[in-house]
N, C-alpha and C positions, 0 to 999 in steps of 0.2 A: 487446592486452590488453582484455578486457572490464571495463566499469566502470559502477557504479550510485551515483549520488549523490542522497541524499534532502535536502529542505530544507523549510521551512515550519513547523517545529514551534515551540512556545512555550507560554506561560501564558495560559490563557483560563478565564473563569468558566463555571459550569454554565449550559447553554442557549445557549452562544456556538457560533462557528463557526471552522474553520480549514481552509486548503487546503494540503495537502502536494503536493510535486513530486518526481518521480524521473526524473532526467535520465540518459539511457543513452548510452555512448560505446564505440566499438570493435565495435559491432553495431547492426543495424537493428531497430526494434519490429516490423516486417513479418514477421520470422523467430521471434520469441519471444513467449510469453505472460508477462505480468508480474503479480506478486502483491504484496499489502500484507499484512504480519505485525506483531504487536505483542506485546511482553513487559511485563507489569507486575512491580514488585519482588516477588520470592518466588513467582511464578506461572508457569505453564508458557506457552510461546509459543503464540498462536493465530492462525489465519488469519483475515484480515479481508476482503479482496476480491480477485478475479482478473479480468483482461481478456485476451481472446484476441489472437492475432497478426494476424488479418485478418478474421474473420467478425462481429466485435463482440459475441461472446459475454462474459457477465459472470457473476460469482458473488459473493455476499455472505454472510458469516456471520451466524448467526441474531441475535447480539447487536447487530449494526449495520444489519441490513435496514431500509429506510424511512428511515434517517438519514444514511447515507453514500452517495456515488456516485462511482464510478470512471470516468475517461476518459483519452483520449490525444490528443496533437498529433503526428501523424507528421512534419510539417515541422520541428518542434523536437525530435524523437525524445525525448519526454517523456511520462510518465504522471502523472496527478494523482488525488488522493483528496480530494473535498470532504467535510468532516465537519461536519454540522449537529446542533443539539440535544445538544451534547456533555455527557456525564455524568462524574462523578469516576472511575466505573470504566473510562472509557476512557483514563485515564491510563497512559503507558507509554512505551517506546521502539518507535517505528515503523520497520520496515524495508521495503524493496522487494527483490524478487528475481526472477530471470528463469529460465525453463524452456521447452523447445521445445514440449512437449505441454500444452496447456490443462487437460486432466484431472488431470495431476500437480499443477498449482498448486491445484485444488479440493480435493484430498485432502491438501494440504500434504506432499507428498512429491517427493523428488528434484530440488529447486530447484538449479540450476547455479551461479548467481552471485548475490551478496549485496551490498547496500550496508551501509555502516557505522551507518546509523540516525540518526533525528532524534526528539528527546524532545518529547512533548506531556504537559502538565500541566493537568488540569482541577480547579480549586480555587478557592473564594471566599475 
């Protein structure tokens, strides 16, 4: 059974940083692209970032470009999202998800497996 578990969320002041983790089990990151998505209360879910299965391809949504960085540790089978210069509008539940094709992550379509999410709150 494939499983994704997010961690690292919490309360942070505007301008601060957080590092989210997405631990995969039941499958290897070498075979799947991983994406981060978020949803704020009353708003539609949006794509945040994606990383490819092997070639190192990355994607960032316009709202986070230059502030967030996605990476992975194959030995730990874990994907990370480093979030810097956080803004109140970054607040929401952050989910990681897996799909075979990187392009499907980029267009936020057809993700096969989802984690349960971790809450990020940016507030003073």
